[in-house]
KEGULUM-342953 format. One record per atom (N, C-alpha, C): x, y, z; residue in one letter. Coordinates in Angstrom, 3 decimals. Example, Ala and Ser with C-alpha at 12.3 -4.5 7.8 and 13.67 -1.06 7.14 Angstrom:
13.190; -5.690; 7.800; A
12.300; -4.500; 7.800; A
13.200; -3.300; 7.800; A
12.850; -2.250; 7.080; S
13.670; -1.060; 7.140; S
12.900; 0.030; 7.870; S
***
This chain:
2.218; -8.888; -1.349; M
1.389; -9.492; 0.046; M
0.484; -8.934; 0.375; M
-1.147; -9.391; 1.100; H
-2.219; -8.434; 1.369; H
-1.826; -8.520; 2.826; H
-2.308; -7.855; 3.751; W
-1.879; -7.335; 4.941; W
-2.751; -6.552; 5.326; W
-3.627; -7.115; 6.795; I
-4.871; -7.116; 7.159; I
-4.487; -6.527; 9.039; I
-4.193; -5.402; 9.296; L
-4.096; -5.231; 10.763; L
-5.422; -4.768; 11.354; L
-6.071; -5.255; 12.371; A
-7.211; -5.273; 13.194; A
-6.398; -4.054; 14.371; A
-7.094; -3.868; 14.900; I
-7.306; -2.501; 16.004; I
-7.760; -3.490; 16.884; I
-6.653; -3.699; 18.358; D
-7.386; -4.032; 19.180; D
-8.603; -4.553; 19.720; D
-8.979; -5.524; 20.284; E
-10.343; -5.729; 21.058; E
-11.759; -4.605; 19.487; E
-10.868; -4.789; 18.243; R
-11.539; -4.300; 17.236; R
-12.516; -2.707; 17.673; R
-11.972; -2.045; 18.093; R
-12.334; -0.720; 18.694; R
-12.083; 0.191; 17.892; R
-13.088; 1.136; 17.333; V
-13.361; 2.360; 16.419; V
-13.319; 3.328; 17.355; V
-12.897; 4.358; 16.358; G
-12.685; 5.687; 16.792; G
-11.385; 6.358; 16.942; G
-10.702; 5.539; 16.346; W
-9.282; 6.182; 15.844; W
-9.225; 6.447; 14.648; W
-10.018; 6.387; 13.629; L
-9.849; 6.982; 12.569; L
-10.236; 7.935; 12.147; L
-9.449; 9.018; 11.707; D
-10.034; 10.339; 11.400; D
-8.450; 10.840; 10.180; D
-9.048; 12.368; 9.891; A
-7.922; 12.672; 9.062; A
-6.508; 12.932; 9.439; A
-6.064; 13.552; 10.381; K
-5.061; 13.618; 11.212; K
-4.340; 11.800; 11.458; K
-4.978; 11.304; 11.352; L
-4.228; 9.551; 11.733; L
-4.215; 8.813; 10.888; L
-4.802; 9.318; 9.173; L
-4.308; 9.399; 7.818; L
-3.787; 9.990; 7.325; L
-3.133; 11.196; 7.397; Y
-2.173; 12.113; 7.242; Y
-0.906; 10.681; 8.045; Y
-0.714; 10.562; 9.619; R
0.450; 10.241; 9.975; R
0.554; 8.358; 9.460; R
-0.226; 7.652; 9.119; F
-0.371; 6.212; 8.397; F
0.308; 6.779; 6.997; F
-0.042; 7.629; 6.310; R
1.173; 7.946; 5.174; R
2.077; 8.004; 5.434; R
2.715; 8.786; 6.378; E
4.307; 9.351; 6.626; E
4.481; 8.441; 7.506; E
3.917; 7.454; 7.948; V
4.790; 6.418; 8.282; V
4.870; 4.914; 7.237; V
3.458; 5.039; 6.692; L
3.782; 4.002; 5.150; L
4.664; 4.550; 4.328; L
5.227; 6.157; 4.174; T
6.473; 6.605; 2.938; T
7.267; 5.980; 3.600; T
8.179; 6.458; 5.058; H
9.241; 5.952; 5.576; H
9.583; 4.448; 5.270; H
8.459; 3.642; 5.314; T
8.695; 2.321; 5.302; T
8.647; 1.592; 3.766; T
8.050; 2.580; 3.429; A
8.203; 1.991; 1.868; A
9.572; 2.045; 0.911; A
10.170; 3.672; 1.737; F
11.772; 3.870; 1.108; F
12.347; 3.019; 1.512; F
12.434; 2.556; 2.803; R
13.187; 1.621; 3.784; R
13.640; 0.851; 3.342; R
12.506; 0.016; 2.887; Y
11.980; -1.704; 2.938; Y
12.044; -1.663; 1.521; Y
11.910; -0.806; 0.204; Q
11.387; -0.655; -1.005; Q
10.504; -1.291; -1.451; Q
9.279; -0.596; -0.821; L
8.132; -1.008; -0.899; L
7.328; -0.245; -1.980; L
6.033; -1.148; -2.217; A
5.070; 0.042; -3.083; A
4.159; -0.410; -1.865; A
3.274; 0.426; -2.147; C
1.514; 0.059; -1.733; C
0.506; 0.456; -3.032; C
0.105; -0.527; -3.829; P
-1.056; -0.034; -4.543; P
-2.266; 0.475; -4.378; P
-2.322; -0.320; -3.191; I
-3.862; 0.017; -2.756; I
-4.166; -0.031; -1.163; I
-4.172; 0.874; -0.364; F
-4.289; 0.560; 1.254; F
-6.270; 0.695; 1.522; F
-6.879; 0.708; 2.314; C
-7.773; 0.789; 2.838; C
-7.983; 0.785; 4.785; C
-8.063; 2.050; 4.942; L
-8.073; 2.187; 6.694; L
-9.766; 2.002; 6.826; L
-10.011; 0.896; 7.480; M
-11.682; 1.009; 8.255; M
-11.745; 1.283; 9.493; M
-12.784; 1.711; 10.026; P
-13.053; 2.221; 11.293; P
-12.489; 0.863; 12.549; P
-12.319; -0.666; 12.312; D
-11.422; -1.548; 13.002; D
-10.424; -2.518; 12.797; D
-9.862; -1.954; 11.366; H
-8.917; -2.618; 10.552; H
-8.505; -1.750; 9.668; H
-7.253; -2.268; 8.856; M
-6.669; -1.850; 7.420; M
-6.434; -2.905; 6.828; M
-6.484; -2.239; 5.758; H
-5.941; -3.726; 4.494; H
-4.243; -2.636; 3.653; H
-3.577; -3.402; 3.292; L
-2.549; -2.893; 2.534; L
-2.030; -4.270; 1.586; L
-1.921; -3.723; 0.621; L
-1.351; -4.482; -0.572; L
-0.044; -4.119; -0.691; L
0.947; -4.667; -0.437; W
2.302; -4.336; -0.702; W
2.862; -5.362; -1.667; W
4.086; -4.486; -2.430; V
4.975; -4.868; -3.740; V
6.007; -4.661; -2.938; V
6.922; -5.946; -3.199; G
8.649; -5.372; -3.479; G
9.160; -4.889; -4.567; G
9.754; -3.582; -4.737; L
10.575; -2.930; -5.434; L
12.254; -3.695; -6.066; L
12.706; -4.337; -5.089; A
14.009; -5.461; -5.029; A
13.662; -6.414; -4.669; A
15.080; -7.106; -5.145; E
14.934; -8.745; -4.280; E
15.241; -8.783; -2.716; E
15.868; -7.143; -2.371; T
16.010; -7.172; -1.332; T
15.179; -7.032; -0.455; T
14.124; -6.756; -0.935; S
13.130; -6.261; -0.283; S
11.908; -7.411; 0.734; S
11.870; -6.895; 1.893; N
11.341; -7.705; 3.130; N
10.588; -7.200; 3.926; N
9.079; -7.896; 3.097; Q
7.883; -7.292; 3.790; Q
7.783; -7.865; 5.694; Q
8.704; -8.715; 5.742; L
7.868; -9.210; 7.187; L
8.995; -8.735; 8.125; L
10.377; -7.897; 7.822; T
10.952; -6.465; 8.336; T
10.495; -5.475; 8.460; T
9.745; -4.785; 6.991; A
9.205; -4.302; 7.256; A
7.605; -3.592; 7.936; A
6.841; -4.815; 8.123; M
6.005; -5.091; 8.569; M
6.190; -5.025; 10.127; M
7.325; -5.160; 10.824; Q
7.313; -5.262; 11.775; Q
8.021; -3.919; 12.477; Q
8.410; -2.973; 11.457; R
8.762; -1.448; 11.415; R
7.591; -0.686; 11.709; R
6.879; -0.929; 10.492; F
5.342; -0.570; 10.394; F
4.891; -0.147; 11.573; F
4.165; -1.646; 12.117; R
3.606; -1.763; 13.026; R
3.971; -0.663; 14.347; R
5.580; -1.219; 14.242; L
5.932; -0.213; 15.585; L
5.560; 1.195; 15.534; L
5.579; 1.397; 14.763; D
5.840; 3.378; 14.163; D
4.258; 3.563; 14.074; D
3.431; 2.576; 13.984; M
1.670; 3.064; 13.941; M
1.520; 2.791; 15.232; M
1.966; 1.902; 15.902; N
1.570; 1.454; 17.370; N
1.738; 2.714; 18.230; N
2.858; 2.971; 17.848; D
3.458; 4.645; 18.813; D
2.466; 5.485; 18.395; D
1.701; 5.779; 17.116; S
1.060; 6.943; 16.623; S
-0.600; 6.496; 17.903; S
-0.993; 5.269; 17.400; L
-2.419; 4.693; 17.991; L
-1.908; 4.814; 19.719; L
-0.849; 4.588; 20.047; Q
-1.226; 4.426; 21.364; Q
-1.113; 5.817; 21.942; Q
-0.791; 6.984; 21.721; R
-1.113; 8.680; 21.754; R
-2.271; 8.471; 21.922; R
-3.118; 7.682; 21.208; I
-4.525; 8.548; 21.435; I
-5.406; 6.970; 21.922; I
-4.203; 6.106; 22.518; G
-5.740; 5.419; 23.756; G
-5.898; 3.733; 22.844; G
-5.196; 3.337; 21.650; Y
-5.562; 2.205; 20.708; Y
-4.595; 1.917; 20.266; Y
-3.936; 0.626; 20.139; S
-3.478; -0.094; 19.384; S
-3.186; -1.138; 18.457; S
-2.314; -1.902; 17.650; F
-3.230; -2.942; 17.241; F
-3.170; -4.536; 17.778; F
-4.122; -5.494; 17.367; Q
-3.938; -6.596; 17.796; Q
-2.591; -7.215; 17.342; Q
-2.368; -7.873; 18.668; R
-0.771; -8.930; 18.483; R
-0.592; -9.322; 17.012; R
-1.947; -10.372; 16.574; Q
-1.421; -11.340; 15.400; Q
-1.959; -10.274; 14.045; Q
-1.432; -9.796; 13.278; S
-1.665; -9.552; 11.625; S
-1.869; -10.277; 10.899; S
-3.041; -10.288; 10.009; Y
-3.080; -11.304; 8.869; Y
-2.313; -10.740; 7.715; Y
-1.575; -11.933; 6.804; D
-0.692; -11.742; 5.944; D
-1.204; -12.693; 4.857; D
-1.524; -12.702; 3.614; H
-1.342; -13.581; 2.860; H
-0.275; -13.378; 1.738; H
0.585; -14.680; 1.197; V
1.451; -14.202; 0.311; V
0.717; -14.652; -1.160; V
1.196; -13.690; -2.181; F
0.036; -14.554; -3.290; F
1.526; -15.652; -3.931; F
1.496; -16.382; -4.268; K
1.666; -17.994; -4.953; K
0.964; -18.008; -6.297; K
2.120; -18.740; -7.771; G
0.982; -19.385; -8.652; G
-0.123; -18.391; -9.187; G
-0.929; -19.015; -9.657; N
-1.838; -18.090; -10.081; N
-2.039; -16.851; -9.818; N
-2.052; -16.106; -8.154; E
-2.212; -15.533; -7.344; E
-1.737; -13.834; -7.994; E
-0.515; -14.743; -9.159; L
0.786; -13.084; -8.972; L
0.191; -12.827; -10.494; L
-0.817; -13.561; -11.206; E
-1.569; -12.560; -12.383; E
-2.055; -11.677; -12.158; E
-2.037; -10.735; -13.326; Q
-3.441; -9.734; -12.948; Q
-4.333; -9.686; -12.931; Q
-4.999; -10.697; -13.582; N
-6.599; -10.433; -13.096; N
-6.825; -10.677; -11.573; N
-5.971; -11.796; -10.953; A
-5.872; -12.234; -9.662; A
-5.560; -10.721; -8.488; A
-4.264; -10.344; -8.808; I
-4.069; -9.242; -8.201; I
-5.165; -8.311; -8.352; I
-5.801; -8.184; -9.315; E
-6.937; -6.998; -9.449; E
-8.086; -7.497; -8.776; E
-7.882; -8.195; -8.634; D
-9.422; -9.049; -7.636; D
-8.966; -8.461; -6.017; D
-7.987; -8.774; -5.763; V
-7.645; -8.468; -4.834; V
-7.840; -6.453; -4.203; V
-6.852; -6.410; -5.631; V
-7.335; -5.195; -5.401; V
-8.889; -4.430; -5.182; V
-9.674; -5.057; -6.092; D
-10.901; -4.559; -5.951; D
-11.718; -5.017; -4.730; D
-11.534; -6.122; -4.179; Y
-12.082; -7.094; -2.527; Y
-11.642; -5.867; -1.330; Y
-9.855; -5.251; -1.703; I
-9.889; -3.779; -0.990; I
-10.861; -2.737; -1.002; I
-10.586; -2.434; -2.290; A
-10.797; -1.010; -2.287; A
-12.888; -1.071; -2.340; A
-13.313; -2.091; -2.035; R
-15.015; -2.588; -2.011; R
-15.416; -2.480; -0.671; R
-14.478; -2.900; 0.233; N
-14.852; -3.440; 1.754; N
-15.571; -1.974; 2.354; N
-15.211; -0.778; 2.337; P
-16.050; -0.094; 2.506; P
-17.956; -0.013; 1.960; P
-17.848; -0.334; 0.894; E
-19.309; -1.078; 0.413; E
-19.769; -1.538; 1.419; E
-18.668; -2.952; 1.506; R
-19.389; -4.235; 2.343; R
-19.511; -3.702; 3.871; R
-18.996; -2.906; 4.495; K
-19.885; -2.468; 5.300; K
-20.386; -1.144; 5.543; K
-21.240; -0.933; 4.739; Q
-21.935; 0.227; 4.485; Q
-21.530; 1.602; 5.343; Q
-20.669; 1.736; 4.716; L
-19.855; 3.337; 4.893; L
-19.832; 4.269; 3.834; L
-20.176; 3.249; 2.847; V
-20.422; 4.235; 1.473; V
-21.161; 3.414; 0.665; V
-22.063; 4.081; -0.216; P
-23.322; 3.294; -1.109; P
-22.769; 2.256; -2.088; P
-23.138; 1.590; -2.570; L
-23.044; 0.385; -3.503; L
-22.202; 1.258; -4.625; L
-21.110; 0.638; -5.099; G
-20.557; 1.653; -6.211; G
-20.002; 3.016; -5.664; G
-19.792; 2.823; -4.650; G
-19.208; 4.792; -3.956; G
-18.001; 4.022; -3.620; G
-17.369; 3.450; -3.878; F
-15.991; 2.920; -2.582; F
-15.180; 4.002; -3.418; F
-15.213; 4.199; -4.583; A
-13.882; 5.437; -4.952; A
-14.432; 7.119; -4.207; A
-15.503; 7.043; -3.288; T
-15.579; 8.202; -2.997; T
-14.836; 7.713; -0.972; T
-14.818; 6.821; -0.989; Y
-15.036; 6.547; 0.674; Y
-12.936; 7.234; 0.765; Y
-13.141; 8.487; 2.003; P
-12.040; 8.907; 1.880; P
-10.599; 8.513; 2.670; P
-10.274; 7.300; 2.813; Y
-9.577; 6.479; 3.322; Y
-8.552; 5.092; 2.933; Y
-8.900; 5.242; 1.666; T
-8.419; 4.710; 0.180; T
-7.599; 5.477; -0.289; T
-6.348; 4.560; -0.885; G
-5.640; 5.258; -1.278; G
-4.401; 4.263; -1.933; G
-3.269; 5.272; -2.525; C
-1.897; 4.343; -3.110; C
-1.068; 4.876; -2.551; C
-0.134; 4.186; -2.318; L
1.602; 5.110; -2.120; L
2.489; 3.887; -3.094; L
2.770; 5.261; -4.004; L
4.134; 4.077; -4.899; L
4.937; 5.418; -4.644; L
6.273; 5.557; -4.389; P
7.180; 6.225; -4.439; P
7.488; 6.778; -5.738; P
7.846; 8.224; -5.659; G
7.883; 8.804; -6.705; G
7.093; 9.343; -7.537; G
5.691; 9.043; -7.344; A
4.098; 9.099; -7.710; A
3.045; 9.893; -7.087; A
3.596; 11.038; -6.341; C
2.309; 11.200; -5.131; C
1.464; 11.591; -6.539; C
1.315; 11.937; -7.446; R
0.234; 12.165; -8.262; R
-0.933; 11.761; -8.622; R
-0.714; 10.338; -8.576; L
-1.487; 9.096; -9.212; L
-2.202; 9.053; -8.033; L
-3.568; 9.505; -8.857; R
-4.868; 9.012; -7.526; R
-5.590; 7.799; -8.546; R
-5.584; 6.511; -7.178; L
-6.586; 5.654; -7.488; L
-8.017; 5.937; -8.291; L
-8.601; 5.059; -8.976; F
-9.859; 4.976; -9.530; F
-9.806; 6.278; -10.322; F
-9.194; 6.826; -11.016; E
-9.484; 7.329; -11.884; E
-8.599; 6.882; -13.164; E
-9.450; 7.279; -14.289; E
-9.516; 6.863; -15.449; E
-7.880; 5.902; -16.190; E
-7.767; 4.804; -16.251; G
-6.251; 5.061; -16.498; G
-5.236; 4.834; -14.994; G
-5.833; 4.728; -13.898; S
-4.939; 4.908; -13.186; S
-4.415; 3.660; -13.236; S
-5.061; 2.256; -12.899; W
-4.243; 0.732; -13.028; W
-3.585; 0.659; -13.772; W
-3.727; 1.079; -15.081; R
-2.540; 1.193; -15.529; R
-1.233; 2.004; -15.302; R
-1.361; 2.918; -14.778; E
-0.085; 4.096; -14.594; E
0.491; 3.185; -13.443; E
-0.463; 2.791; -12.343; I
0.090; 2.210; -11.128; I
1.016; 0.773; -11.675; I
0.611; 0.022; -13.017; L
1.347; -1.339; -13.238; L
2.641; -0.531; -14.125; L
2.699; 0.530; -14.870; R
3.646; 0.619; -15.301; R
4.822; 1.304; -14.394; R
4.091; 2.158; -13.441; T
5.018; 2.786; -12.348; T
5.812; 1.526; -11.492; T
5.077; 0.567; -11.080; L
5.545; -0.844; -10.513; L
7.020; -1.300; -11.101; L
6.613; -1.524; -12.673; A
7.520; -1.904; -13.200; A
8.645; -1.196; -13.664; A
8.582; 0.338; -13.745; F
10.072; 1.008; -13.474; F
10.385; 0.949; -12.143; F
9.660; 0.716; -10.998; L
10.394; 0.712; -9.941; L
11.078; -0.634; -9.563; L
10.307; -1.379; -10.034; R
11.387; -2.723; -10.047; R
12.548; -2.830; -10.521; R
12.162; -1.835; -11.689; R
13.233; -1.811; -12.774; R
14.643; -0.899; -11.799; R
14.340; -0.043; -11.290; T
15.322; 0.784; -10.810; T
15.761; 0.517; -9.034; T
14.922; -0.450; -8.867; Q
14.896; -1.017; -7.905; Q
14.827; 0.309; -6.725; Q
13.470; 1.066; -6.714; C
13.093; 2.234; -6.626; C
14.180; 3.708; -6.629; C
14.590; 3.336; -7.643; F
15.602; 4.632; -7.593; F
16.655; 4.524; -7.254; F
17.138; 3.165; -6.985; R
18.599; 2.653; -6.415; R
19.969; 2.247; -7.409; R
19.181; 2.049; -8.767; V
20.033; 2.057; -10.239; V
19.910; 2.560; -11.051; V
20.076; 3.128; -12.280; P
19.897; 3.492; -13.216; P
18.625; 2.614; -13.844; P
18.254; 3.262; -14.698; D
17.042; 2.470; -15.733; D
17.738; 1.748; -16.832; D
17.606; 0.245; -16.805; P
18.344; -0.043; -17.855; P
17.616; 0.595; -18.956; P
16.472; 0.811; -19.418; S
15.349; 0.963; -20.401; S
16.438; 2.568; -20.623; S
16.986; 3.429; -20.242; R
17.116; 4.685; -20.792; R
18.883; 4.949; -20.833; R
19.632; 3.663; -21.292; Q
20.418; 3.298; -21.276; Q
20.951; 3.675; -22.857; Q
21.740; 4.819; -22.718; L
22.275; 5.374; -24.439; L
22.926; 4.208; -25.146; L
23.338; 4.294; -26.375; D
24.597; 3.432; -27.153; D
25.640; 3.883; -26.603; D
26.317; 4.669; -26.457; D
27.603; 5.105; -25.792; D
27.751; 4.225; -24.057; D
26.876; 3.765; -23.552; G
26.850; 3.270; -22.350; G
26.351; 4.396; -21.104; G
26.171; 5.562; -21.344; E
25.657; 6.007; -20.689; E
23.959; 6.070; -20.122; E
23.878; 6.977; -19.426; F
22.150; 6.758; -19.077; F
21.677; 7.980; -18.888; F
20.387; 8.081; -19.996; G
19.473; 9.769; -20.255; G
19.486; 9.299; -19.095; G
18.771; 11.126; -19.057; N
17.800; 11.595; -17.705; N
15.904; 11.352; -18.169; N
***
């Protein structure tokens, strides 16, 4: 699901390195609690984009977003900002679930800083407020060679194990035990 959360009245001035770290902390807790991954996020001066992927049948992105907004608004309000009342969400359906279509959305999110002229054309990978968050994959770096393939591999593993909550069926040994 693609989420866009705007800052109330599209105000700017809230985005800095400290808020990025707080954002990642809130996102990490949300991802763990609601079994989600975020293959890409992009924090812009007056809004943010998040691409969320459920990792289990029980993943509930609407409930997760309610919690995320509550916790992020708490942090934003401490510095005089808040989210607009209504966020934008787009649920992927049909052909939108194909890898090429999802990669188009990832490209759209990643290139948002270029469209707003925050970085030069082709400089989207240098924008400091774009990243990804996949549980258990803290070394993964968006935009490095092979990173998208690694993201897809990691998402497949996280789905198979329901975000580490069940043993990986692909690691089952012949005697029915699970390997490390």
